[in-house]
N, C-alpha and C positions, 0 to 999 in steps of 0.2 A: 508582405511588405519587406523590402530589403532592410538588412540590419548591419550597422557598423559598430564594431567593438573597438574601443580605444580608451585612452586615459583622458582625464579632464584638462588637457593642454592642447594648444594648437598643433605643435609638433608635425608629425608626418601625416596627419589626417585632415588638416584644414583645407588643403587644395581640393580634396574630394568632397568635403562638406560644402564648400563653395560651389563646386560644379553641380552637385545634386540639387542644392537649393536654387541656383540660378536656372537650371534646366527644369525646374518645377517637378522634381522627382521626390515623392514622399518616402522617407526612410525613418527607421528608429535607431537611435544611438544608445548603446549599452556601455556603461562605465566599467572598465576592467579593473579599476583600482579599489581599495588601496593595494599596496604591494602584496600583502598576505593573501588577499583575495585573488590577485593575479596569479601568484605562484601556485596556489592550491587549486583554484577552480577554472582558470582560463588557459594558462600556459601549456598544460599537458594536452589540451585539445587542439592547439594550433599547430599547423604545419610550420616547421622551423622554430616553434616556440616563440612566435612573434606576432605583434599586432601593429598597425591596424589589421583587422579582419573584416572582410565584406562578404556577407551572405545574401545572395539575390533572392527574389521572391520564389524562385523555383528550387531553392536549396543549394544552388551552386555557390561554392565558397572559395575565396582567394585571400591570401595574405601577400605581403610585400606591396608597399604603397604605389610604386610605379606600375606594377602589374594590375592593380586595381584601377588606377587611373586610365591605363591603356584599354582595359576591358570596357570601362564606361565609355571611352571614346569610340570604340568599335560598336558598342550596342546602341549608342544614341547619336550616331552619325556625326561624330566630332573628331574624325581621323583623316580628314581630307577627302578629295574626290578620286584620287588615283594613287598608284604606288609611289610616284615621285613626291607628291604632297605628303604622303604618309612617312616617307623617308626623311623629308625636311623636318617633320615633327619629331621623329626619332632623334635626329641630329640635335635639334634645339633642346629637347628634353635631356639629352646627355650633357649638354653644356650647363643647363640649369642645375643638374645634379652634381656636376663638378664643383660649382660655386657653392651650392648648398652644403656639400660635404665639407668644404673648407670652413664654412660658417659653423657647422655642428662641431667640428673638431675644436675650433676656437672656443665656443660656448662651453663645452663640457670638459675640455682638457687643458685649456690655456687662457682662460678669460682675462685674468688680471694682466698678464704679460703680453697676451696676444691680441687684445682688442684694438689698440691703436695701430699696430702694424697691419692688421687685417683691413681696417678702415683706410689706411694710407694706400693699400694696394687695390682698393675697390675700383678706382677709375680705369685701371688697366683691365680689370676683369669685366667691367661693364661696357667697354668700348665695342667688343664684338657684337653684343646685343644691339647696341646703337646702329652698327653697320647693317645688321640683318633686318632690323625693324624699320629703318628709314624709308626704304622703297615700298613697304607694304601699305603704309598710310591707313592702318587699321589694326587688325590682329596679325598673328604670325603669317597666316595664309591670305590675308587681305580682309575682306568684309565679314567672313564667317568665323566665329570663335571655335577654338579646338580645345581638346583636353589639355594640351601643353600650355595654352594661354593661361589656364587656371593655375597650373603649377608655377609658371614664370611669375604670374601676379603674386602668388603667395610668397615666393622668394623675395621679390621686390618689396613687398609689404614689411617683411621682417627686417630687411636691410634699412628701410626708412626709419623703423623704430630704433635700430642700432645707431644709425647715423643720419639724422634729419638733414635734408638737403643734398644727400648723396646722388640724387638723380638730376639735380639742377643743371649739370654740365652736359646732360644727355637728353636733348629735347624729344627725340623719337621714343626713347625708353620712358620718359616721364609722361608723354602723351598716351602711350600704351597703358601705363599704370593707371592714369586718371580715367581712361576710357573704360577699362574693366571695372574700376572702382565705382563708376557712375551707373553701371548696369542695375536695373531695378532688383533683380534677383540677388545680386551681390550685396546691395544695400539692405535687402530683407534679411540676409544672413547676419550682417554686421549690426543690425539693430536689435538682435536677440540678446537676452541676458546671458544665454549660454556662451555667446561669443564675447560679450563685454567683460564677463567675469573670468575669462580663461587666460592663464599665463601663456606666453609664447613657447617656453621650454620647460621641461620637467624639473630643472634645477633652479628655476626662478630668475635666471640671468637672461638678459636680452639687450 
């Protein structure tokens, strides 16, 4: 059975948890915390000293959240049908990570002073996603979900927590968010106590 090692927060693992559950892939999650346990028992075993860490059922192991998501995309046919579609997904995921990186820096380094400016700049950051999603009328590539859809959904979900209503001016983005949210497998994940009791970020800010 595949194993996912991470801390009891949504953080960088929630997109893959959602993907795995929605795709009906059974896996075991191992809590790497608390900090003393992580430093002594887990960190020395991890490439780059980082988690999440995903170990497939054949023993193949990866760290780095986007490498794990892309691997799952390739393995479970969630990476488009050709090189052009795969490249569109790569492009979109890079944009997701640009915005997520800005969010993470604000949360961990400048929350008190940076929250309102970050929210104020969100419309400018969300407009390119609106432009890209508007013609698809579904997921990023149309009717079939991809690994990047899960990552984009997770990003939008934490932005809605930070600033309720932030998607209202972007009908295509909001429709995308609601479409993924309504998927039975996504709802299955969100109805678990594991999800409900989990903070978004490790410092408790959101």
